[in-house]
C-alpha atoms as a printed R data frame, in Angstrom:
    type eleno elety resid chain resno        x       y       z
1   ATOM     1    CA   MET     A     1  -78.991 132.526 118.749
2   ATOM     2    CA   LYS     A     2  -80.856 132.476 115.464
3   ATOM     3    CA   ASP     A     3  -84.356 133.738 114.788
4   ATOM     4    CA   LEU     A     4  -86.529 132.637 117.697
5   ATOM     5    CA   GLY     A     5  -89.575 132.694 115.485
6   ATOM     6    CA   SER     A     6  -88.334 129.691 113.520
7   ATOM     7    CA   TRP     A     7  -87.391 127.106 116.124
8   ATOM     8    CA   SER     A     8  -86.567 123.741 114.694
9   ATOM     9    CA   ALA     A     9  -87.814 120.504 116.177
10  ATOM    10    CA   HIS     A    10  -84.490 119.790 117.929
11  ATOM    11    CA   SER     A    11  -84.552 123.122 119.782
12  ATOM    12    CA   ARG     A    12  -88.037 122.533 121.133
13  ATOM    13    CA   ALA     A    13  -86.924 120.366 124.014
14  ATOM    14    CA   ARG     A    14  -88.911 121.349 127.055
15  ATOM    15    CA   ARG     A    15  -88.050 121.484 130.696
16  ATOM    16    CA   PRO     A    16  -90.554 119.831 133.005
17  ATOM    17    CA   ALA     A    17  -93.680 121.948 133.211
18  ATOM    18    CA   GLN     A    18  -94.460 123.779 136.401
19  ATOM    19    CA   GLN     A    19  -97.407 122.478 138.328
20  ATOM    20    CA   THR     A    20 -100.548 124.089 136.985
21  ATOM    21    CA   ALA     A    21 -101.638 125.007 140.517
22  ATOM    22    CA   ASP     A    22  -98.696 127.457 140.570
23  ATOM    23    CA   LEU     A    23  -99.619 129.081 137.255
24  ATOM    24    CA   PRO     A    24 -102.034 131.959 136.725
25  ATOM    25    CA   PRO     A    25 -105.266 131.363 134.796
26  ATOM    26    CA   GLY     A    26 -104.676 131.349 131.058
27  ATOM    27    CA   TYR     A    27 -100.917 130.711 131.332
28  ATOM    28    CA   PRO     A    28  -99.910 129.496 127.839
29  ATOM    29    CA   GLN     A    29  -97.499 126.626 128.511
30  ATOM    30    CA   GLU     A    30  -97.223 126.011 124.769
31  ATOM    31    CA   TYR     A    31  -94.892 129.026 124.519
32  ATOM    32    CA   ARG     A    32  -92.226 127.459 126.764
33  ATOM    33    CA   ARG     A    33  -89.101 126.612 124.758
34  ATOM    34    CA   LEU     A    34  -85.634 125.483 125.714
35  ATOM    35    CA   VAL     A    35  -83.214 126.887 123.144
36  ATOM    36    CA   THR     A    36  -79.482 126.474 122.743
37  ATOM    37    CA   LEU     A    37  -77.428 129.603 122.202
38  ATOM    38    CA   HIS     A    38  -74.459 129.739 119.816
39  ATOM    39    CA   ASP     A    39  -72.081 129.391 122.770
40  ATOM    40    CA   GLY     A    40  -73.749 126.141 123.866
41  ATOM    41    CA   ARG     A    41  -75.692 127.481 126.847
42  ATOM    42    CA   SER     A    42  -79.348 126.520 127.180
43  ATOM    43    CA   VAL     A    43  -81.966 129.165 127.904
44  ATOM    44    CA   LEU     A    44  -85.608 128.608 128.768
45  ATOM    45    CA   ILE     A    45  -87.864 131.144 127.074
46  ATOM    46    CA   ARG     A    46  -91.315 131.248 128.624
47  ATOM    47    CA   PRO     A    47  -94.222 133.560 129.384
48  ATOM    48    CA   VAL     A    48  -93.604 135.875 132.333
49  ATOM    49    CA   LEU     A    49  -95.023 135.049 135.762
50  ATOM    50    CA   PRO     A    50  -95.728 137.391 138.688
51  ATOM    51    CA   SER     A    51  -93.089 135.448 140.636
52  ATOM    52    CA   ASP     A    52  -90.472 136.787 138.181
53  ATOM    53    CA   ALA     A    53  -90.723 140.257 139.760
54  ATOM    54    CA   PRO     A    54  -87.695 139.994 142.123
55  ATOM    55    CA   ALA     A    55  -85.376 138.728 139.370
56  ATOM    56    CA   LEU     A    56  -86.699 141.365 136.973
57  ATOM    57    CA   ALA     A    57  -86.066 144.090 139.554
58  ATOM    58    CA   GLU     A    58  -82.469 142.951 139.920
59  ATOM    59    CA   SER     A    59  -82.035 142.785 136.147
60  ATOM    60    CA   ILE     A    60  -83.326 146.332 135.704
61  ATOM    61    CA   LYS     A    61  -81.148 147.675 138.513
62  ATOM    62    CA   SER     A    62  -78.000 146.016 137.160
63  ATOM    63    CA   ALA     A    63  -78.545 146.677 133.427
64  ATOM    64    CA   ASP     A    64  -76.242 149.056 131.581
65  ATOM    65    CA   ALA     A    65  -77.504 152.385 130.215
66  ATOM    66    CA   ASP     A    66  -77.768 151.159 126.605
67  ATOM    67    CA   THR     A    67  -79.897 148.170 127.607
68  ATOM    68    CA   ILE     A    68  -82.201 150.401 129.681
69  ATOM    69    CA   ARG     A    69  -82.553 152.877 126.815
70  ATOM    70    CA   ARG     A    70  -83.509 150.086 124.405
71  ATOM    71    CA   ARG     A    71  -85.941 148.386 126.805
72  ATOM    72    CA   PHE     A    72  -87.642 151.467 128.234
73  ATOM    73    CA   LEU     A    73  -87.002 154.001 125.437
74  ATOM    74    CA   GLY     A    74  -85.431 156.408 127.853
75  ATOM    75    CA   GLY     A    75  -83.662 156.623 131.162
76  ATOM    76    CA   HIS     A    76  -83.527 154.239 134.068
77  ATOM    77    CA   PRO     A    77  -87.049 153.743 135.510
78  ATOM    78    CA   ARG     A    78  -87.760 153.795 139.235
79  ATOM    79    CA   VAL     A    79  -88.175 150.145 140.137
80  ATOM    80    CA   THR     A    80  -91.331 150.168 142.224
81  ATOM    81    CA   PRO     A    81  -93.759 147.409 143.182
82  ATOM    82    CA   ALA     A    82  -96.275 149.022 140.802
83  ATOM    83    CA   LEU     A    83  -93.830 148.871 137.867
84  ATOM    84    CA   LEU     A    84  -92.926 145.261 138.606
85  ATOM    85    CA   ASP     A    85  -96.596 144.329 138.918
86  ATOM    86    CA   PHE     A    86  -97.310 146.014 135.571
87  ATOM    87    CA   LEU     A    87  -94.450 144.156 133.863
88  ATOM    88    CA   THR     A    88  -95.113 140.711 135.333
89  ATOM    89    CA   THR     A    89  -98.894 140.502 135.770
90  ATOM    90    CA   VAL     A    90 -100.353 139.994 132.319
91  ATOM    91    CA   ASP     A    91 -103.468 138.310 130.961
92  ATOM    92    CA   TYR     A    92 -101.580 136.439 128.171
93  ATOM    93    CA   THR     A    93 -104.151 137.694 125.661
94  ATOM    94    CA   SER     A    94 -104.067 141.469 125.317
95  ATOM    95    CA   ARG     A    95 -100.786 141.801 127.276
96  ATOM    96    CA   PHE     A    96  -98.055 139.218 126.831
97  ATOM    97    CA   ALA     A    97  -94.379 139.088 127.761
98  ATOM    98    CA   VAL     A    98  -91.689 136.437 127.718
99  ATOM    99    CA   VAL     A    99  -88.592 135.979 129.829
100 ATOM   100    CA   ALA     A   100  -85.371 134.089 129.226
101 ATOM   101    CA   VAL     A   101  -84.087 132.202 132.246
């Protein structure tokens, strides 16, 4: 995938938006992008949601040591509800995170 900061118009195709009743206050839907990887797969990049916590927990638990070191700047963290809450509950202003699904 090329530089995500310079999406072209053809890579800005969007999946149907989630219902706003399901989204936290301030959720910036304008950051949702469907991009096509070099191998042809499509990936939705969007702001994180609290409901991403279970998938994030599984991703952390199954990640290899190099990925963990790069993401957390150290060893494997204990995956606790508090850590998952910290990583997935953001205000989209002073704390912002995106996920690729």
